N, C-alpha and C positions, 0 to 999 in steps of 0.2 A: 441531318440536313446541312447542307452547305450554304454557307452564309455568302451572299451576293457581293460580288467586288464593284466598285465604281458607286457613283452617285444614285441616290433614289430617284425614279421618275416622280416629276411633280406631278400632282393632281389636278387637271385642269377643270374648272368649274366653267362650263361652258353650257349655255342654255340655247335651245334651238326653238326659237319662238317662228311660228308658222300663222299666218291668219286664217289658213284654210283648214287647219286641224282643229277639231273640236278640244273642247277644254278636257282632260280626264279626271277633273274634280266630280265626284259623284256624291249623291247624299247619304249620309249616315243611315245605315240598317236600324229600322225602329228595334226597341228591347223585345217587345213582343214577338216579334218574326223570328228573331233570334233565338230567343228561348223554347219557341215551337220547334226551329231547326234543331235545337240541342236534344229536346225532347224527342223528335223522330229519330233521331241519331243513338239515342240512347237506346229507344224500343227494337231499333234495327239489330242493336249490339247485344242486347239481350235475348232476343230472339234467335239471332246465330248463335249464339252461346247454348240455349236450350237445343237448338237442334243438333248441335255437336256433341251435347251430353245424349241425347237420345240415341244417336248415331253410336257412340262410345258404347253404353249399355246394350244395344243391339248385339254389336260386334262381338261384345264380351258373353252374350247369351249364347250367341251360334258357337263362338269359340269353346265355352265350358260343354256344351250340349255336344259338340263334335269328339270331344275329349272323352265324355261319358260314355260316347256311342262305342267310340274304339276300344275303351277300357272293357265295357260290355262285351263286344265281340271279341277280343283277345282272350278274357276270361271262359266265355263259353267254348272258343276252340281250347283252349287249355283242359277244361273240364272234360270234355268230349275224347279229347286225346289220353288224359289220364284213366278214365272210366272205359274206355274201348277195350275190349276183351280179344286181342289177335293172336290168339294162340295158334303155332304152325302145325300142332297134331291134329286140328281138326281137319275133318273131310269136307269138301265143299260140295255142293249138290252136284255138279256135273261128273263128279268121279264116283257117284254111288250110283249102283247099279240093284235095281229092285228085282227080286225074284218073282217069278212066275207062280210060285206057290201059293195055294190059297190058306188064308188064316184059320186057323181054328175058330170053332163057334165060343161066343161069349160066355164066359160063367157069372151067375148073379148070385150073390151071397144076401141072407138077410138077418139082420140082428134084432136082438129085443128091444134093448135100448143102446143109446150114443155111448160109448166109451170115455173115460175121464180124460180130460184135457190135459196131456202131459208134454206140451211142445213147449221147449226153452227158446224163447226170442234171440238168445243170443248164438245160438249154433245155426249151421247152416244145414238146410234138408234139402237133398234133392229125388226127383222121381225119374223112373227110366220107362220109357213106353215103348215097347217092343212093335215094331211093325214089318211089313213085308218087304218094305227097302232099307232097314237096318235099324238098330236102337237109337232113340232120340231120348237125351238126357236134359231133363228140365230143372233150374234151379228154383226152389220155392222159396219165397220169403216171409220166414215166421215173424219177424218183428211187426210187420204191418198188417199181415193176413194171416192169424196162426191157426 
């Protein structure tokens, strides 16, 4: 700050008195009224703080829920992409042509008793279904349905 040069202006103590202007003197505020006003202000501040806290909690809940939803969708897409079997050697349904020859009559076999269960759940089993439109290879899940 730059100091002022020259003499300081003198403060003048001039009172304006006018008989037409009412007095600015007002009675003192009673203590009970002041306490009541302070209590109301305190309650208003407390209510505003509680409302702000509720708003923060709601926003935090929405944010965390949104993050969880985005993560769940991302994981589902990742899981779907990793487990899809998009081999290029498979024929699409539009490229397969069915023959017009009639299939042979089915044969039935009867056995006296069920064979012993010799399925290894760790192995991969497949079944081939022969149709007039071509062979269909089916993957069997030995772990969940032996």
